C-alpha positions as CSV (number, residue, x, y, z in Angstrom):
1,M,-3.5,9.6,20.2
2,A,-1.3,12.6,20.8
3,K,-2.9,16.1,20.6
4,H,0.2,18.0,19.6
5,S,1.8,18.6,16.2
6,H,5.2,19.7,15.0
7,W,3.9,19.7,11.4
8,D,2.2,23.1,11.4
9,N,5.4,25.2,11.4
10,I,7.4,23.2,8.9
11,K,5.0,21.8,6.3
12,H,5.5,23.1,2.8
13,K,2.6,22.2,0.6
14,K,2.6,22.7,-3.1
15,S,-1.1,23.6,-3.3
16,A,-0.8,27.3,-2.6
17,N,1.6,27.8,-5.5
18,D,0.3,25.2,-7.8
19,K,-3.2,26.6,-7.9
20,K,-1.8,29.5,-9.8
21,K,0.1,27.4,-12.3
22,A,-1.2,25.7,-15.5
23,S,1.4,23.0,-14.9
24,V,-0.6,21.5,-12.1
25,I,-2.8,19.5,-14.5
26,A,0.3,18.0,-16.2
27,R,2.0,17.3,-12.8
28,M,-1.1,15.6,-11.3
29,G,-1.8,13.8,-14.6
30,K,1.7,12.3,-14.5
31,L,1.2,11.2,-10.9
32,I,-2.1,9.5,-11.8
33,T,-0.5,7.8,-14.8
34,V,2.2,6.2,-12.7
35,A,-0.3,5.2,-10.1
36,V,-2.4,3.4,-12.7
37,M,0.5,1.7,-14.4
38,V,2.5,0.7,-11.3
39,G,-0.2,0.6,-8.6
40,G,-2.5,-2.0,-10.0
41,G,-4.8,-0.6,-12.7
42,P,-7.5,2.1,-13.1
43,N,-9.9,1.0,-10.3
44,V,-9.6,3.4,-7.4
45,D,-11.1,0.9,-4.9
46,D,-8.4,-1.7,-5.8
47,N,-5.5,0.6,-6.2
48,P,-4.3,2.3,-2.9
49,R,-1.6,4.2,-4.8
50,L,-4.3,5.6,-7.2
51,R,-6.4,6.6,-4.3
52,L,-3.6,8.7,-3.0
53,A,-2.9,10.2,-6.4
54,V,-6.5,11.2,-6.8
55,A,-6.7,12.7,-3.3
56,K,-3.6,14.7,-4.0
57,A,-5.0,15.9,-7.4
58,R,-8.2,17.0,-5.8
59,S,-6.4,18.9,-3.1
60,N,-4.5,20.7,-5.9
61,K,-7.9,21.7,-7.4
62,M,-7.8,19.2,-10.3
63,N,-11.5,18.7,-11.2
64,N,-13.1,15.3,-11.4
65,D,-13.5,15.3,-15.2
66,A,-9.8,16.0,-15.6
67,I,-9.0,13.2,-13.1
68,E,-11.2,10.7,-14.9
69,R,-9.6,11.6,-18.3
70,A,-6.1,11.1,-16.8
71,I,-7.1,7.7,-15.5
72,R,-8.7,6.6,-18.8
73,K,-5.7,7.8,-20.7
74,A,-3.3,5.9,-18.4
75,A,-5.4,2.8,-18.6
76,G,-5.6,3.1,-22.4
77,D,-1.9,3.3,-22.8
78,G,-1.7,-0.4,-21.7
79,G,1.8,0.2,-20.4
80,T,3.1,1.3,-23.7
81,G,3.7,4.9,-22.7
82,K,7.1,6.3,-21.6
83,L,8.5,4.6,-18.5
84,M,8.8,7.1,-15.7
85,D,11.3,6.9,-12.9
86,E,10.6,7.9,-9.3
87,L,13.6,9.9,-8.1
88,T,14.6,11.6,-4.8
89,Y,17.1,14.3,-4.5
90,E,18.6,15.5,-1.3
91,G,20.6,18.6,-0.3
92,Y,21.0,21.7,1.8
93,A,19.9,25.3,1.5
94,P,21.8,28.2,3.1
95,G,21.5,28.1,6.9
96,G,21.9,24.3,7.0
97,V,18.3,23.6,6.0
98,A,17.8,20.0,4.7
99,L,15.6,19.4,1.7
100,V,14.1,16.3,0.1
101,V,12.8,16.7,-3.4
102,T,10.7,14.0,-5.1
103,A,10.3,13.8,-8.9
104,L,8.7,11.7,-11.6
105,T,10.6,11.8,-14.9
106,D,11.1,10.1,-18.2
107,N,14.5,11.7,-18.6
108,R,17.0,11.6,-15.7
109,N,19.5,13.5,-17.7
110,R,17.1,16.4,-17.8
111,T,15.9,16.4,-14.3
112,A,19.1,16.0,-12.3
113,P,20.9,19.0,-13.8
114,E,17.8,21.2,-13.3
115,V,17.5,20.3,-9.7
116,K,21.2,20.8,-9.1
117,K,21.2,24.2,-10.8
118,A,18.3,25.3,-8.6
119,F,20.2,24.5,-5.4
120,E,23.4,26.1,-6.6
121,R,21.7,29.3,-7.7
122,V,20.9,30.2,-4.1
123,G,24.2,28.9,-2.6
124,G,22.9,25.5,-1.7
125,A,24.2,22.1,-2.7
126,I,22.9,18.7,-3.7
127,G,24.2,15.9,-1.5
128,A,24.7,12.1,-1.8
129,P,21.6,9.8,-1.5
130,G,20.7,9.4,2.1
131,C,22.5,12.5,3.3
132,V,19.4,14.1,4.7
133,S,16.5,11.7,4.2
134,W,17.3,9.9,7.5
135,Q,16.0,13.1,9.2
136,F,12.5,12.7,7.7
137,K,9.8,10.1,8.3
138,D,6.9,9.2,6.1
139,R,3.5,10.1,7.5
140,A,-0.1,10.4,6.3
141,M,-1.2,14.0,6.7
142,F,-4.8,15.3,6.7
143,L,-6.3,18.8,7.1
144,V,-9.9,19.0,8.2
145,D,-11.9,22.2,7.8
146,A,-14.8,23.5,10.0
147,A,-14.2,21.0,12.7
148,T,-12.9,20.7,16.3
149,E,-10.3,18.4,17.8
150,D,-13.0,16.6,19.8
151,Q,-15.0,15.9,16.6
152,V,-11.9,14.5,14.9
153,I,-10.9,12.3,17.8
154,E,-14.4,11.0,18.2
155,A,-14.5,10.1,14.5
156,L,-11.2,8.3,14.6
157,L,-12.1,6.4,17.8
158,S,-15.4,5.3,16.3
159,A,-13.5,3.7,13.4
160,N,-10.6,2.3,15.5
161,A,-8.3,4.6,13.4
162,D,-5.1,5.8,15.1
163,A,-3.3,9.1,14.8
164,E,0.0,10.3,16.2
165,D,-0.6,14.0,16.2
166,I,-3.8,16.0,16.2
167,S,-3.8,19.8,16.5
168,Q,-6.2,22.7,16.0
169,V,-5.5,26.0,14.4
170,E,-8.6,28.2,14.4
171,S,-11.3,26.2,12.5
172,Q,-9.0,23.6,11.0
173,V,-7.6,20.4,12.5
174,S,-4.4,18.8,11.2
175,I,-3.8,15.0,11.7
176,S,-0.6,13.0,11.4
177,A,-0.8,9.2,11.2
178,M,1.3,6.2,10.2
179,P,1.2,5.6,6.4
180,A,-0.7,2.3,6.9
181,Q,-3.5,4.2,8.6
182,Y,-4.3,6.4,5.6
183,D,-7.3,4.5,4.3
184,L,-8.7,4.0,7.8
185,V,-8.5,7.6,8.7
186,M,-10.0,8.8,5.4
187,K,-12.9,6.4,5.9
188,A,-13.4,7.6,9.5
189,L,-13.5,11.3,8.5
190,A,-15.9,10.5,5.6
191,A,-18.2,8.5,7.8
192,A,-18.3,11.5,10.2
193,R,-19.0,13.8,7.3
194,L,-16.0,16.0,8.1
195,S,-14.6,18.2,5.4
196,V,-11.1,17.0,4.4
197,V,-9.4,19.8,2.5
198,S,-6.2,18.0,1.9
199,S,-4.7,14.5,2.4
200,E,-1.4,13.2,1.4
201,M,1.7,11.1,2.2
202,A,4.4,13.5,3.3
203,K,7.9,13.5,4.7
204,I,8.0,15.1,8.1
205,P,11.3,16.1,9.7
206,D,12.2,14.7,13.1
207,N,13.8,18.1,14.1
208,T,13.6,21.6,12.7
209,V,16.3,24.2,12.0
210,A,15.4,27.7,13.0
211,V,16.0,30.2,10.1
212,A,15.9,33.8,11.1
213,K,18.3,35.7,8.8
214,P,16.3,37.4,6.1
215,E,18.7,36.5,3.3
216,Q,18.5,32.8,4.3
217,V,14.7,32.9,4.5
218,Q,14.7,34.5,1.0
219,A,17.1,31.9,-0.3
220,L,15.0,29.0,0.9
221,H,11.9,30.7,-0.5
222,D,13.5,31.2,-3.9
223,L,14.9,27.6,-4.0
224,V,11.5,26.0,-3.1
225,E,9.8,28.2,-5.7
226,E,12.2,27.3,-8.4
227,L,12.1,23.6,-7.7
228,E,8.3,23.6,-7.7
229,E,8.4,25.3,-11.1
230,L,10.3,22.3,-12.6
231,E,8.1,20.1,-14.7
232,D,9.3,16.8,-13.1
233,V,9.3,17.8,-9.4
234,Q,6.3,16.5,-7.4
235,D,7.1,17.6,-3.9
236,V,9.6,19.6,-1.9
237,Y,10.1,19.0,1.9
238,H,12.3,20.9,4.2
239,N,13.1,21.1,7.9
240,A,13.2,24.9,8.3
241,E,11.3,26.6,11.0
242,L,10.6,30.0,9.6
243,P,9.7,33.3,11.4
244,D,6.1,34.4,11.2
C-alpha cells in the first residue's frame, strides 16, 4: 500500500459549500432515490449503491431521519416517480483546467443549457463527451479523523483491505482505493473504531495543471461555485493545482 497521495491538493468536495445550502437535502434525496430505484431496493445491506448514497448524504450532514424518509419515499414510489438520467458533462475552464461534472436530472433540456452557460460565463467551454474524462480515474476516497497513518494501515491489513494511497495531514488521514475495495475498507475502518468523516466515489485526475494567475484561480472558483448551485449537479471534479 502506497503512503503518498496526489489527492490532497486537487480534491474539490462539495461538503464545504453544501453545508450552507438548503438545497443539500434535495440533492442528497435525489441521489438516494435513484440508488433505491436503480441499485436494488431500500435495503442498505443488499444495495451497494444505496450504501454509497447514504454515506455521501451523511458526509454532507444530512441527518439519519431525513435519510430514512428519503429511502421510504423512494421505496413507496414503486418506480412510478419521474425517471432521472445520470449525465456527465466535460469541459475546460480558463488556464486549461479540465472539469468533469456529474448530474442527476429529469429534464436534460434544462440541465445542459444551465451547465453550458456556467462554463461560458467565465470564459470556459463545454467539450464533447470523452474530451477530458480520460484524464480521470474512479477511486474510493476516505477521510479519517483523529488517527495516524499507522493506525489506518494496521486496520486495513487486519481486514485484508487494500489501498493505493494513504497520507496524513495533521490529525486526518486520507485514503485512496480501487472502487471494488469500498465496502472492505469501510468495514475495516469501522472494525478498528476509526472515525470516518467522509467517504465517496470520486474522479481523481492522473495529472494536475498548475493555476497561478489570480484571474484564472477566481474564474475556476466562480465556475465551480455556480455549477454546485445548480439543482441537478451532483459533483464537480477538476485537475487544477491551486496556490495556497
